[in-house]
Backbone bond lengths (Angstrom), bond angles and torsions (degrees), N, CA, C in turn:
res aa  C-N    CA-C-N  psi(-1)  N-CA   C-N-CA  omega(-1)  CA-C   N-CA-C  phi
1 X - - - 1.461 - - 1.526 110.24 -
2 X 1.317 116.95 131.68 1.456 121.91 171.98 1.522 106.70 -87.49
3 X 1.331 116.44 90.50 1.453 119.55 -161.19 1.514 113.85 -106.18
4 X 1.316 115.18 146.51 1.450 123.19 160.75 1.519 107.67 -122.93
5 X 1.325 115.64 -57.18 1.452 121.27 178.93 1.519 108.32 -146.01
6 X 1.297 116.19 129.81 1.463 121.58 178.18 1.525 109.77 -124.51
7 X 1.329 114.73 153.42 1.462 122.18 171.80 1.518 107.44 -112.40
8 X 1.322 116.87 122.76 1.460 121.87 177.94 1.530 108.40 -112.08
9 X 1.328 115.98 129.70 1.455 121.08 -174.44 1.527 109.79 -118.89
10 X 1.335 115.57 123.90 1.453 121.83 170.04 1.537 105.42 -74.53
11 X 1.336 115.73 89.15 1.462 120.95 -160.46 1.514 115.12 -90.22
12 X 1.311 118.50 -1.37 1.466 119.96 175.36 1.523 109.19 -61.59
13 X 1.311 117.04 109.81 1.475 122.88 178.67 1.522 112.65 61.10
14 X 1.320 118.60 27.18 1.464 121.41 177.95 1.527 109.02 -78.91
15 X 1.340 118.87 124.19 1.464 120.54 -174.44 1.523 114.81 -87.05
16 X 1.335 118.26 -2.53 1.463 119.58 -172.26 1.527 112.74 -117.81
17 X 1.313 117.27 21.99 1.470 119.70 178.32 1.530 111.30 -58.38
18 X 1.347 120.23 -44.34 1.481 119.26 178.72 1.522 112.67 -58.99
19 X 1.328 117.19 -39.82 1.472 120.16 179.63 1.524 111.19 -67.52
20 X 1.325 116.66 -38.97 1.466 120.74 178.13 1.522 110.04 -62.87
21 X 1.326 116.35 -46.91 1.465 120.29 -177.81 1.525 111.50 -67.34
22 X 1.317 117.25 -34.75 1.463 119.89 178.52 1.520 111.19 -62.54
23 X 1.345 116.49 -46.02 1.466 120.05 178.37 1.524 110.93 -67.16
24 X 1.326 116.74 -39.95 1.464 120.65 -178.99 1.527 111.28 -63.80
25 X 1.319 116.91 -39.99 1.470 120.17 177.23 1.527 110.64 -60.30
26 X 1.319 115.49 -42.20 1.461 120.52 -176.38 1.518 111.63 -60.95
27 X 1.354 116.51 -36.22 1.461 120.77 -177.44 1.523 112.65 -108.25
28 X 1.320 115.99 8.05 1.468 121.90 176.24 1.526 111.56 56.28
29 X 1.335 115.68 48.85 1.456 121.64 178.97 1.532 108.69 -109.14
30 X 1.319 118.34 128.87 1.471 120.09 -178.91 1.527 112.27 -69.34
31 X 1.332 114.71 146.37 1.461 122.19 -179.76 1.519 109.06 -122.68
32 X 1.325 116.31 138.03 1.463 122.11 174.19 1.523 107.65 -119.89
33 X 1.328 116.04 119.99 1.458 122.04 176.60 1.524 108.33 -97.87
34 X 1.321 116.77 126.75 1.462 120.85 179.27 1.522 109.69 -114.04
35 X 1.321 115.93 130.80 1.456 120.91 177.48 1.520 108.76 -145.97
36 X 1.337 116.50 165.61 1.457 119.64 177.84 1.526 110.12 -94.84
37 X 1.307 115.86 178.71 1.463 120.80 -174.19 1.519 112.94 -71.07
38 X 1.338 117.56 -7.24 1.462 120.35 177.16 1.525 112.35 -84.43
39 X 1.335 116.95 -4.68 1.455 120.89 -179.12 1.530 109.62 -123.53
40 X 1.312 115.44 150.48 1.457 121.36 177.83 1.520 108.09 -118.59
41 X 1.326 117.17 118.60 1.455 122.21 179.34 1.517 110.27 -123.63
42 X 1.303 116.33 140.52 1.455 121.83 172.58 1.523 108.47 -133.02
43 X 1.309 116.42 151.62 1.459 119.96 179.74 1.516 109.04 -157.23
44 X 1.334 115.47 142.23 1.463 119.90 175.60 1.526 111.23 -94.38
45 X 1.340 116.32 4.53 1.454 119.89 177.90 1.527 112.20 -126.09
46 X 1.318 117.19 -49.04 1.453 121.42 -173.49 1.521 112.12 -82.13
47 X 1.326 114.48 156.67 1.462 120.79 167.48 1.524 108.00 -84.43
48 X 1.319 117.20 128.06 1.460 121.76 -179.77 1.522 108.57 -103.53
49 X 1.321 115.69 125.06 1.459 120.75 177.52 1.528 108.74 -116.74
50 X 1.311 115.95 120.82 1.453 121.92 179.67 1.528 107.94 -102.88
51 X 1.321 116.22 124.88 1.465 121.30 -179.36 1.525 109.08 -116.77
52 X 1.323 116.06 173.72 1.455 120.90 -177.58 1.523 112.56 -59.17
53 X 1.320 114.85 164.45 1.463 120.66 -173.98 1.521 112.80 -90.59
54 X 1.318 118.79 17.62 1.458 121.23 177.62 1.516 111.35 -63.04
55 X 1.334 118.54 161.01 1.462 121.73 -175.00 1.525 114.20 -60.44
56 X 1.333 117.86 -31.36 1.466 121.02 -178.30 1.525 112.36 -120.06
57 X 1.319 116.83 14.96 1.467 120.06 -172.54 1.523 112.03 -61.80
58 X 1.325 117.19 -47.56 1.465 120.61 -179.42 1.524 110.32 -65.68
59 X 1.337 116.40 -41.79 1.467 120.53 -179.00 1.524 111.23 -59.53
60 X 1.318 116.65 -47.51 1.466 120.89 -178.43 1.522 111.52 -65.72
61 X 1.334 116.03 -41.48 1.463 119.71 179.44 1.520 110.58 -62.10
62 X 1.319 116.67 -42.56 1.461 120.57 -179.12 1.524 111.01 -64.26
63 X 1.321 116.62 -46.76 1.466 120.04 -177.99 1.522 111.01 -65.64
64 X 1.315 117.59 -35.77 1.463 120.07 177.89 1.520 112.16 -67.17
65 X 1.334 117.24 -27.17 1.463 120.98 -177.28 1.522 112.76 -85.80
66 X 1.327 117.74 -35.29 1.462 119.39 -171.76 1.527 111.40 -76.69
67 X 1.324 114.28 154.50 1.458 122.04 -179.55 1.532 108.98 -133.19
68 X 1.321 115.35 174.05 1.457 120.64 176.67 1.520 110.14 -56.59
69 X 1.335 115.95 131.64 1.453 121.04 178.12 1.508 114.81 92.99
70 X 1.338 118.52 -13.96 1.458 121.03 176.28 1.523 110.55 -74.41
71 X 1.329 115.67 165.93 1.461 121.57 176.01 1.522 108.39 -109.47
72 X 1.324 116.19 132.08 1.461 122.60 176.79 1.526 107.81 -118.19
73 X 1.329 116.68 124.92 1.463 121.40 177.37 1.520 108.13 -107.27
74 X 1.322 116.82 118.25 1.463 121.22 -176.69 1.517 109.48 -157.22
75 X 1.327 116.21 151.30 1.459 120.03 172.05 1.527 111.20 -102.27
76 X 1.343 116.72 2.28 1.459 122.73 179.90 1.529 108.99 -89.58
77 X 1.330 116.94 115.91 1.458 120.56 -177.31 1.524 111.39 -63.37
78 X 1.332 116.97 -34.69 1.460 119.33 179.41 1.517 112.29 -64.68
79 X 1.336 116.42 -43.55 1.463 120.87 176.51 1.526 110.16 -62.37
80 X 1.328 116.33 -41.57 1.461 120.38 179.21 1.520 110.96 -60.96
81 X 1.341 117.13 -41.26 1.461 120.48 179.78 1.523 111.22 -62.47
82 X 1.323 116.22 -42.03 1.466 119.87 178.79 1.527 111.20 -67.15
83 X 1.335 116.96 -37.26 1.465 120.37 177.79 1.526 110.32 -64.07
84 X 1.328 116.79 -42.92 1.461 119.79 177.44 1.522 110.47 -62.47
85 X 1.336 116.20 -35.87 1.457 119.76 177.58 1.518 113.07 -62.30
86 X 1.332 116.52 -25.57 1.471 120.93 176.98 1.528 110.99 -96.10
87 X 1.335 116.51 8.94 1.468 122.91 178.39 1.524 112.36 63.96
88 X 1.324 115.87 32.17 1.457 121.15 168.94 1.529 108.04 -90.49
89 X 1.330 116.00 169.94 1.452 121.37 176.75 1.518 108.29 -99.08
90 X 1.318 116.74 121.63 1.462 121.23 -177.19 1.522 109.28 -106.45
91 X 1.333 115.72 128.93 1.461 121.81 -175.47 1.523 109.13 -126.54
92 X 1.321 116.35 134.94 1.464 121.85 176.01 1.518 109.20 -80.99
93 X 1.330 116.90 156.02 1.458 120.84 -178.84 1.534 112.53 -66.90
94 X 1.335 117.33 -10.78 1.463 120.18 174.16 1.527 112.25 -90.60
95 X 1.331 116.76 -1.06 1.454 120.66 172.16 1.512 115.32 102.71
96 X 1.337 117.93 -15.06 1.465 117.71 179.50 1.525 110.12 -83.51
97 X 1.324 113.92 158.34 1.467 120.31 -172.98 1.520 110.96 -103.22
98 X 1.335 115.00 135.32 1.466 119.71 170.65 1.530 108.32 -74.51
99 X 1.311 116.07 141.07 1.458 120.26 179.43 1.527 109.69 -137.53
100 X 1.320 115.85 169.09 1.466 120.38 175.51 1.526 111.03 -62.94
101 X 1.334 116.20 -23.77 1.458 119.70 -178.10 1.530 112.96 -81.07
102 X 1.342 117.86 -27.57 1.470 117.87 -176.07 1.531 114.42 -109.58
103 X 1.328 118.40 -11.20 1.463 119.25 -171.67 1.528 112.29 -68.45
104 X 1.322 118.70 -37.23 1.467 120.09 179.78 1.527 110.80 -63.34
105 X 1.334 116.12 -42.33 1.469 119.67 178.81 1.526 110.98 -63.84
106 X 1.329 116.59 -42.01 1.459 120.06 -179.56 1.531 111.26 -63.69
107 X 1.330 116.20 -42.65 1.465 119.70 179.41 1.526 110.92 -65.33
108 X 1.330 116.57 -39.36 1.459 119.54 178.91 1.520 111.15 -65.96
109 X 1.327 117.12 -41.42 1.463 120.55 177.90 1.524 110.85 -61.47
110 X 1.318 115.77 -41.61 1.467 119.22 177.91 1.523 110.82 -62.96
111 X 1.332 116.18 -42.43 1.467 120.63 179.85 1.530 110.82 -62.48
112 X 1.337 116.43 -43.50 1.468 120.57 -179.18 1.531 110.34 -64.26
113 X 1.326 117.17 -41.60 1.468 120.72 179.98 1.524 110.86 -64.53
114 X 1.331 116.80 -42.35 1.468 119.66 178.13 1.515 111.03 -63.51
115 X 1.322 115.59 -41.64 1.454 120.13 -179.52 1.525 110.53 -64.27
116 X 1.341 116.84 -40.58 1.458 120.67 179.51 1.525 111.45 -64.60
117 X 1.337 115.74 -38.83 1.470 119.02 179.92 1.525 111.02 -68.04
118 X 1.341 116.24 -34.66 1.466 119.26 -179.10 1.525 112.05 -72.15
119 X 1.338 115.92 -35.06 1.459 119.15 -172.55 1.517 113.57 -90.04
120 X 1.325 118.23 -12.32 1.466 120.09 -178.47 1.516 110.48 -138.98
121 X 1.322 115.08 119.76 1.471 119.33 178.27 1.519 111.43 -71.21
122 X 1.351 116.75 -15.66 1.458 120.22 -178.78 1.522 112.07 -89.88
123 X 1.344 116.28 -8.66 1.466 119.02 -178.04 1.520 110.14 -88.99
124 X 1.316 115.81 125.42 1.459 119.96 179.83 1.529 111.88 -123.64
125 X 1.327 117.07 -17.08 1.450 119.31 -178.90 1.515 111.09 69.60
126 X 1.307 115.45 -179.14 1.458 119.71 179.06 1.513 109.95 -84.88
127 X 1.314 115.61 134.37 1.457 119.21 176.46 1.513 111.12 -72.14
128 X 1.313 116.45 160.54 1.448 120.64 178.99 1.519 110.41 -70.07
129 X 1.332 115.78 133.38 1.452 120.59 176.97 1.528 109.24 -69.20
130 X 1.318 115.35 142.39 1.455 119.59 -179.53 1.523 110.14 -62.70
131 X 1.310 115.76 132.14 1.456 120.70 -177.17 1.521 110.57 -71.83
132 X 1.330 115.82 141.50 1.465 120.99 -177.35 1.527 110.49 -117.92
133 X 1.319 114.61 169.05 1.471 120.41 175.93 1.523 109.97 -61.36
134 X 1.336 115.86 -37.20 1.470 119.71 179.49 1.523 111.57 -62.13
135 X 1.346 117.58 -35.64 1.466 121.08 177.08 1.519 110.68 -61.43
136 X 1.334 116.19 -43.84 1.469 120.14 179.89 1.522 111.22 -66.28
137 X 1.329 116.32 -36.57 1.465 119.76 179.09 1.525 111.14 -68.41
138 X 1.324 115.73 -38.17 1.464 119.80 177.18 1.528 110.82 -63.25
139 X 1.338 115.55 -44.78 1.469 119.15 177.36 1.526 110.32 -59.53
140 X 1.339 116.74 -47.59 1.460 120.30 -176.73 1.521 111.39 -58.48
141 X 1.321 116.39 -41.66 1.467 120.49 -178.69 1.527 111.37 -66.08
142 X 1.329 116.64 -47.37 1.460 120.40 -178.48 1.527 111.91 -68.81
143 X 1.331 115.87 -38.86 1.464 119.73 -178.17 1.531 110.71 -66.98
144 X 1.333 116.31 -42.44 1.462 118.64 179.73 1.525 111.18 -64.56
145 X 1.333 116.75 -34.78 1.464 119.57 177.99 1.523 110.70 -63.52
146 X 1.338 116.41 -44.78 1.464 120.23 177.51 1.519 111.03 -61.94
147 X 1.326 116.91 -45.36 1.462 121.01 -177.64 1.525 110.90 -64.66
148 X 1.310 116.42 -39.22 1.462 120.20 178.60 1.528 110.87 -61.75
149 X 1.323 116.55 -44.67 1.460 120.10 -178.68 1.525 111.69 -65.44
150 X 1.325 116.49 -39.00 1.462 119.02 179.67 1.526 111.03 -69.02
151 X 1.324 116.73 -36.14 1.470 119.20 176.84 1.519 110.71 -66.00
152 X 1.336 117.36 -38.53 1.461 120.25 175.18 1.520 111.31 -62.81
153 X 1.337 115.38 -36.65 1.456 119.87 177.50 1.523 110.69 -64.17
154 X 1.322 117.13 -41.79 1.465 120.67 177.39 1.524 110.37 -60.82
155 X 1.330 116.43 -44.45 1.469 119.93 179.99 1.524 111.18 -64.11
156 X 1.331 116.41 -36.76 1.463 118.67 179.34 1.521 110.80 -67.09
157 X 1.334 116.80 -36.92 1.471 120.58 177.49 1.515 110.09 -64.19
158 X 1.333 116.46 -38.12 1.465 121.04 178.86 1.525 112.49 -75.37
159 X 1.329 116.18 -9.53 1.453 119.71 -177.92 1.505 113.38 78.52
160 X 1.341 117.03 18.05 1.466 121.03 -177.24 1.517 112.23 -100.52
161 X 1.323 117.00 -6.62 1.459 119.74 -177.92 1.517 108.96 -145.59
162 X 1.329 118.41 119.11 1.466 120.58 178.06 1.514 109.72 -77.98
163 X 1.333 116.87 111.95 1.459 120.62 -176.17 1.524 109.66 -74.36
164 X 1.329 116.21 120.24 1.453 121.09 179.12 1.517 110.59 -77.65
165 X 1.328 116.00 168.68 1.463 119.75 179.00 1.516 111.43 -63.21
166 X 1.336 117.17 -33.29 1.465 119.71 -179.85 1.515 111.09 -68.27
167 X 1.345 116.75 -38.70 1.459 119.82 177.15 1.524 110.29 -67.76
168 X 1.335 116.86 -39.89 1.469 119.64 178.77 1.524 110.75 -62.03
169 X 1.336 116.34 -41.50 1.460 119.58 179.16 1.521 110.58 -64.87
170 X 1.330 115.99 -41.85 1.464 119.27 178.69 1.513 111.04 -64.74
171 X 1.330 116.64 -37.03 1.457 120.21 178.79 1.519 110.87 -61.95
172 X 1.339 116.67 -38.35 1.454 119.34 178.10 1.521 111.12 -64.64
173 X 1.321 117.12 -31.23 1.463 120.77 -179.82 1.517 111.71 -64.96
174 X 1.336 117.64 -26.97 1.461 120.25 179.90 1.521 111.28 -106.65
175 X 1.350 116.05 25.27 1.459 121.35 170.62 1.530 113.06 63.21
176 X 1.331 118.25 41.20 1.458 120.29 174.04 1.517 107.97 -71.79
177 X 1.315 117.88 120.34 1.453 122.33 -173.34 1.517 111.45 -106.62
178 X 1.329 115.20 159.68 1.457 119.73 177.50 1.511 111.63 -62.85
179 X 1.340 117.14 -37.37 1.462 120.27 179.47 1.513 110.69 -63.64
180 X 1.345 116.67 -40.60 1.460 119.36 177.92 1.526 110.30 -64.34
181 X 1.330 116.59 -40.19 1.461 119.67 178.04 1.531 110.12 -59.83
182 X 1.340 117.12 -42.79 1.466 120.29 178.33 1.525 110.29 -62.45
183 X 1.350 115.95 -39.57 1.459 119.13 -179.96 1.499 111.87 -63.99
184 X 1.341 116.57 -41.39 1.460 120.70 178.86 1.514 110.07 -67.54
185 X 1.340 116.29 -41.52 1.470 119.64 177.97 1.523 110.67 -57.75
186 X 1.330 116.63 -43.97 1.458 120.90 -179.25 1.516 110.97 -63.67
187 X 1.335 116.44 -38.26 1.456 120.18 -175.44 1.515 112.85 -71.05
188 X 1.346 117.12 -25.47 1.457 119.06 -174.16 1.519 113.19 -71.19
189 X 1.327 117.27 -22.71 1.461 119.13 -177.19 1.513 112.30 71.47
190 X 1.345 117.12 19.14 1.447 121.61 179.71 1.510 111.46 -84.22
191 X 1.322 114.43 -138.79 1.468 118.00 -176.82 1.517 111.88 -63.11
192 X 1.352 116.84 -38.68 1.458 120.06 174.81 1.513 108.02 -91.23
193 X 1.314 117.95 105.93 1.463 120.45 -170.32 1.517 113.00 -86.28
194 X 1.316 118.09 -3.14 1.461 118.53 178.71 1.504 111.19 -172.27
195 X 1.318 115.80 167.48 1.451 120.09 175.18 1.518 109.87 -62.17
196 X 1.322 115.76 151.60 1.454 119.70 177.85 1.523 109.11 -63.44
197 X 1.334 117.41 154.75 1.470 119.58 178.05 1.518 112.64 -55.82
198 X 1.333 117.36 -35.59 1.465 120.03 -179.44 1.520 111.12 -65.61
199 X 1.324 116.11 -44.38 1.473 119.90 -179.54 1.517 110.12 -66.01
200 X 1.331 116.48 -42.27 1.471 119.55 179.82 1.528 111.19 -63.55
201 X 1.335 116.73 -42.80 1.469 120.38 -178.91 1.522 111.10 -64.81
202 X 1.309 115.82 -40.84 1.465 120.07 -179.41 1.524 111.20 -67.34
203 X 1.321 115.76 -43.70 1.465 119.77 179.16 1.528 111.02 -64.18
204 X 1.327 116.16 -40.29 1.468 120.15 179.13 1.521 110.86 -64.61
205 X 1.329 116.85 -38.97 1.461 120.76 178.56 1.528 110.72 -63.84
206 X 1.319 116.88 -47.13 1.469 120.59 178.63 1.522 110.65 -59.86
207 X 1.322 116.70 -41.20 1.461 120.16 -178.50 1.525 110.87 -66.73
208 X 1.342 117.31 -39.74 1.469 120.53 178.87 1.526 110.69 -63.55
209 X 1.326 115.58 -43.59 1.467 119.10 -179.87 1.524 110.49 -65.48
210 X 1.328 116.35 -44.55 1.466 120.13 179.35 1.521 111.19 -58.19
211 X 1.336 116.78 -48.29 1.465 120.50 -177.75 1.523 111.45 -67.92
212 X 1.326 117.20 -34.96 1.461 120.10 179.80 1.523 110.93 -57.62
213 X 1.313 116.10 -45.49 1.467 119.16 -178.38 1.521 112.10 -82.52
214 X 1.318 116.69 -32.27 1.464 119.07 -179.46 1.530 110.87 -66.24
215 X 1.315 117.19 -34.19 1.458 121.62 -178.67 1.534 112.34 -91.61
216 X 1.310 117.44 -1.36 1.461 121.68 -177.28 1.531 110.60 -78.10
217 X 1.330 116.25 142.81 1.463 120.98 172.55 1.520 108.36 -79.44
218 X 1.327 116.83 122.44 1.466 120.77 -175.21 1.526 109.76 -125.29
219 X 1.329 115.71 171.65 1.455 120.07 179.47 1.527 110.02 -68.23
220 X 1.319 115.88 158.43 1.462 120.91 -178.73 1.530 110.57 -75.51
221 X 1.340 115.23 168.58 1.465 119.55 176.73 1.527 110.97 -60.34
222 X 1.322 117.06 -40.69 1.463 120.59 179.44 1.527 110.93 -63.85
223 X 1.325 116.44 -44.83 1.460 119.76 177.99 1.524 111.11 -61.69
224 X 1.301 116.31 -38.02 1.460 120.83 179.14 1.529 110.22 -62.60
225 X 1.342 116.93 -47.09 1.462 120.89 -179.34 1.531 111.33 -64.00
226 X 1.332 115.94 -42.02 1.467 120.09 179.90 1.528 110.59 -63.19
227 X 1.320 116.16 -43.32 1.467 120.42 -179.62 1.523 110.95 -64.79
228 X 1.332 117.17 -43.89 1.460 120.09 178.43 1.524 111.02 -61.61
229 X 1.341 116.70 -40.25 1.466 120.15 178.27 1.528 111.25 -64.16
230 X 1.329 116.43 -40.19 1.469 120.59 178.93 1.522 111.02 -63.80
231 X 1.322 116.96 -37.99 1.465 120.61 178.82 1.526 110.20 -66.58
232 X 1.323 116.92 -42.20 1.468 120.05 179.37 1.527 111.44 -63.58
233 X 1.322 116.57 -35.60 1.464 120.37 -178.58 1.523 112.79 -80.11
234 X 1.343 116.64 -3.68 1.457 120.70 -175.79 1.528 109.77 -127.69
235 X 1.327 115.05 47.88 1.465 120.81 -170.73 1.533 113.28 -61.90
236 X 1.291 117.25 -27.77 1.465 119.72 -173.49 1.525 112.78 -75.39
237 X 1.309 117.40 -12.18 1.458 120.37 -175.66 1.531 110.53 -114.98
238 X 1.307 115.00 156.33 1.452 120.55 176.27 1.522 110.32 -70.66
239 X 1.327 114.95 150.08 1.457 119.93 174.76 1.532 108.38 -80.66
240 X 1.331 118.60 127.98 1.475 119.42 176.88 1.526 110.50 -54.77
241 X 1.311 116.44 139.43 1.459 120.26 -176.16 1.525 111.86 -61.77
242 X 1.342 116.52 -35.31 1.470 118.49 178.13 1.523 110.76 -62.84
243 X 1.341 116.05 -37.97 1.461 120.08 177.24 1.525 110.65 -65.03
244 X 1.320 116.01 -43.50 1.468 119.87 178.21 1.531 111.16 -59.96
245 X 1.327 116.02 -39.42 1.461 119.91 -179.98 1.529 111.23 -66.65
246 X 1.339 116.74 -39.55 1.464 120.15 177.58 1.526 111.03 -62.57
247 X 1.340 116.25 -42.12 1.456 120.34 178.38 1.521 111.06 -66.17
248 X 1.328 116.05 -41.66 1.468 120.88 178.52 1.523 110.52 -60.46
249 X 1.322 117.10 -48.47 1.460 120.77 -178.79 1.530 111.52 -60.11
250 X 1.323 116.54 -39.97 1.460 121.02 178.47 1.520 111.01 -62.67
251 X 1.325 116.64 -45.74 1.466 120.43 179.30 1.534 111.41 -62.59
252 X 1.320 116.81 -42.79 1.468 120.12 179.59 1.518 110.62 -65.82
253 X 1.316 117.10 -40.99 1.471 121.52 178.53 1.520 111.01 -60.56
254 X 1.335 116.40 -39.56 1.465 121.16 -176.38 1.527 113.07 -86.89
255 X 1.337 117.14 -2.83 1.459 119.77 178.76 1.522 114.66 83.21
256 X 1.325 117.69 16.05 1.460 121.00 178.67 1.536 108.04 -94.26
257 X 1.321 116.10 75.04 1.455 121.18 -168.82 1.528 112.60 -73.07
258 X 1.330 117.58 -33.66 1.467 119.54 177.68 1.522 110.11 -63.90
259 X 1.326 116.43 -44.77 1.462 121.28 178.99 1.529 110.35 -64.67
260 X 1.322 116.78 -38.05 1.469 120.46 178.35 1.524 110.74 -63.17
261 X 1.332 116.31 -43.06 1.466 120.28 -179.43 1.531 110.84 -62.68
262 X 1.330 116.70 -40.38 1.465 120.52 178.62 1.521 110.43 -65.51
263 X 1.343 116.52 -43.19 1.471 120.85 178.88 1.523 110.76 -59.14
264 X 1.326 116.90 -43.92 1.465 120.50 -179.75 1.528 111.43 -66.65
265 X 1.333 117.18 -39.99 1.461 119.98 -178.75 1.530 111.01 -66.07
266 X 1.336 117.11 -36.78 1.465 120.00 176.41 1.526 111.07 -67.88
267 X 1.346 116.46 -35.73 1.464 119.93 178.64 1.528 111.00 -66.20
268 X 1.335 117.03 -31.37 1.469 119.84 175.87 1.529 109.63 -59.60
269 X 1.319 115.90 -41.81 1.470 120.18 179.74 1.527 111.70 -67.66
270 X 1.333 116.62 -30.75 1.465 120.76 -179.90 1.532 112.93 -82.56
271 X 1.328 117.08 -10.59 1.464 120.77 -175.47 1.519 111.30 -77.85
272 X 1.319 115.20 140.31 1.470 120.17 -178.04 1.521 112.88 -105.75
273 X 1.333 118.22 -7.85 1.461 121.12 179.98 1.525 109.80 -122.12
274 X 1.311 115.48 155.83 1.462 119.63 -179.22 1.522 111.44 -65.87
275 X 1.333 116.77 -33.21 1.466 119.52 -180.00 1.520 110.68 -66.93
276 X 1.331 116.98 -43.14 1.463 119.91 178.00 1.519 111.23 -65.01
277 X 1.314 116.58 -39.85 1.478 119.10 177.73 1.515 110.46 -63.42
278 X 1.332 116.64 -40.42 1.465 120.22 177.96 1.521 110.74 -64.49
279 X 1.332 116.41 -43.82 1.467 119.88 -176.63 1.530 111.30 -62.63
280 X 1.317 117.58 -46.29 1.465 119.34 -178.38 1.529 111.70 -73.90
281 X 1.322 117.30 -26.82 1.466 119.57 173.10 1.522 110.10 -65.42
282 X 1.324 116.43 -39.21 1.461 120.65 178.04 1.524 111.15 -68.94
283 X 1.329 117.00 -37.24 1.461 119.56 175.29 1.529 110.40 -62.64
284 X 1.320 116.02 -39.76 1.459 120.24 176.47 1.531 110.40 -61.37
285 X 1.338 116.47 -39.49 1.468 120.40 178.05 1.529 110.83 -63.46
286 X 1.329 117.56 -40.58 1.467 120.32 177.61 1.531 110.95 -60.78
287 X 1.330 116.25 -44.14 1.464 119.98 179.59 1.525 110.68 -62.90
288 X 1.333 116.97 -42.69 1.463 120.56 178.76 1.531 111.46 -63.70
289 X 1.321 116.44 -36.51 1.462 120.41 -179.66 1.522 110.92 -64.16
290 X 1.333 116.92 -43.35 1.461 119.84 179.47 1.521 111.88 -75.50
291 X 1.325 116.27 -29.87 1.462 118.87 -177.04 1.521 112.12 -73.75
292 X 1.329 117.35 -49.08 1.458 118.62 -172.25 1.522 114.12 -138.69
293 X 1.330 117.91 -7.61 1.465 120.42 177.79 1.528 111.17 53.98
294 X 1.334 116.65 43.79 1.458 122.08 -176.29 1.524 109.63 -104.05
295 X 1.326 116.52 106.15 1.456 120.34 -177.49 1.525 112.22 -64.56
296 X 1.336 116.57 -29.40 1.468 119.39 179.90 1.526 110.84 -64.57
297 X 1.326 116.77 -27.58 1.463 120.22 177.87 1.524 111.62 -89.60
298 X 1.332 116.97 -29.78 1.464 121.27 -172.11 1.527 112.43 -83.82
299 X 1.327 117.98 -43.51 1.456 120.44 -173.82 1.538 113.16 -60.73
300 X 1.340 119.99 -39.59 1.475 118.27 175.37 1.527 112.65 -62.00
301 X 1.323 117.11 -32.02 1.462 119.86 177.50 1.528 110.39 -66.73
302 X 1.325 116.69 -40.37 1.467 119.84 178.28 1.530 110.48 -65.49
303 X 1.328 116.86 -38.95 1.460 120.21 178.09 1.526 111.11 -65.61
304 X 1.337 115.94 -39.40 1.466 120.25 177.91 1.528 111.26 -63.41
305 X 1.347 116.05 -43.41 1.467 120.13 178.96 1.519 111.01 -64.52
306 X 1.335 116.92 -40.64 1.470 120.57 178.91 1.527 110.75 -61.81
307 X 1.320 116.63 -40.03 1.473 120.08 178.92 1.525 111.34 -64.67
308 X 1.327 116.72 -41.24 1.466 120.68 178.84 1.525 110.72 -62.83
309 X 1.325 116.83 -43.15 1.471 119.89 -179.58 1.529 111.49 -68.76
310 X 1.321 116.41 -35.74 1.467 119.65 179.06 1.522 111.44 -66.13
311 X 1.336 116.40 -27.70 1.465 120.21 -178.89 1.520 113.03 -80.10
312 X 1.326 116.95 -10.69 1.467 121.36 -178.23 1.527 109.73 -94.34
313 X 1.323 116.45 122.31 1.466 120.45 -178.18 1.522 113.01 -84.75
314 X 1.328 117.25 -25.47 1.465 120.76 -177.26 1.534 109.25 -91.86
315 X 1.311 115.97 113.40 1.467 121.16 -176.84 1.529 109.72 -97.89
316 X 1.324 115.59 72.54 1.459 120.18 -179.67 1.526 110.52 -86.46
317 X 1.334 116.37 -169.63 1.467 120.80 -176.57 1.521 111.64 -61.59
318 X 1.337 117.21 -39.85 1.464 120.67 179.58 1.524 110.61 -64.19
319 X 1.331 116.34 -40.76 1.466 120.60 177.63 1.531 110.36 -63.36
320 X 1.331 116.01 -45.15 1.463 120.44 -179.71 1.531 111.09 -60.71
321 X 1.339 116.43 -39.95 1.464 120.28 179.94 1.530 110.49 -65.15
322 X 1.323 116.67 -44.36 1.459 120.06 178.85 1.526 110.88 -65.32
323 X 1.323 116.83 -38.18 1.457 120.56 178.83 1.529 111.22 -64.08
324 X 1.331 115.91 -40.58 1.464 120.23 178.56 1.531 110.58 -64.06
325 X 1.338 116.27 -39.11 1.459 120.73 176.99 1.520 110.94 -61.66
326 X 1.329 115.56 -45.56 1.453 120.73 179.41 1.519 111.17 -62.55
327 X 1.328 116.89 -44.45 1.460 120.70 -179.95 1.529 111.50 -60.46
328 X 1.343 116.15 -41.02 1.464 119.17 -179.86 1.532 111.71 -64.54
329 X 1.327 115.85 -43.14 1.463 119.43 179.48 1.530 111.20 -66.10
330 X 1.324 115.99 -43.58 1.459 119.05 179.88 1.514 111.11 -64.71
331 X 1.325 117.29 -38.81 1.455 120.94 -179.83 1.534 111.20 -64.87
332 X 1.325 116.17 -40.35 1.456 119.65 -178.81 1.502 114.08 -74.36
333 X 1.333 117.39 -21.06 1.461 120.95 -174.44 1.516 113.99 -115.24
334 X 1.315 118.44 -10.52 1.469 121.40 -170.68 1.509 112.71 -61.95
335 X 1.348 117.83 -35.95 1.468 119.85 -175.71 1.520 112.36 -97.25
336 X 1.356 117.24 7.28 1.466 120.06 -178.77 1.522 110.48 -79.06
């Protein structure tokens, strides 16, 4: 793609495709509609991409395509979280924006609702309210405002539009980030011909970690629930580290990064060797990187892991593996 700014739409049963395309036409922004083989979409404006009918096929395709500064329209909180992790702008079909401040709460609410439905046959929750014309109009108004501000940002990067203080303030209201600005600058092919090496290295590291767990074979949902129940019923004993690792991998695979970080931190306490403490500290760092990309939280974890490895005199295979993990994280984050 010869990109500056793209709009990616999780288009399976999306009710606002006409509104998205109308705004995109006005600002000449390309749109990509993604759907699975169970849906048929046609458009005289957007590019339609049909992917396999797997449970996460559309989600993975969309996340692989989007970049910093792009707009992602989805009602799936998990997809929105991954889009935010790539510094894209995630918008719900009702017009409100996902942000770093609200995504954890939304994911937790979704988790609680799923858990309630699984544990009680009498629980049905509130049904979705029937969508109205006013809902579509609200989305169109909010979406066009976001698109307008991002287009102004692109022009300012190109030096073709002097951004006023009012536009800058409005841009902050829709979570315009420095990383997104760098992404747009890189896409323009202007004076800044690409992302800085630090940004590229960090993004590549996050993508490698995400794909590593996303493509990993993990325990089933039932196995996860059974294991968690067994741990709760056995409070007096430590959780076996292999069990903790299985739970961690499952959480990372499913995008539950906060839960993964907690699981890893508890495993550090259960570890009896410096190598195991280092390994689970590094796993905790990976979860933190995907969850919030906060160097202030991650760098102390890397320092802690380095200290644990330095204290170990026997450099066996487990030590070498942990050292390689540490080196990869430090390499991806050192220049950030």
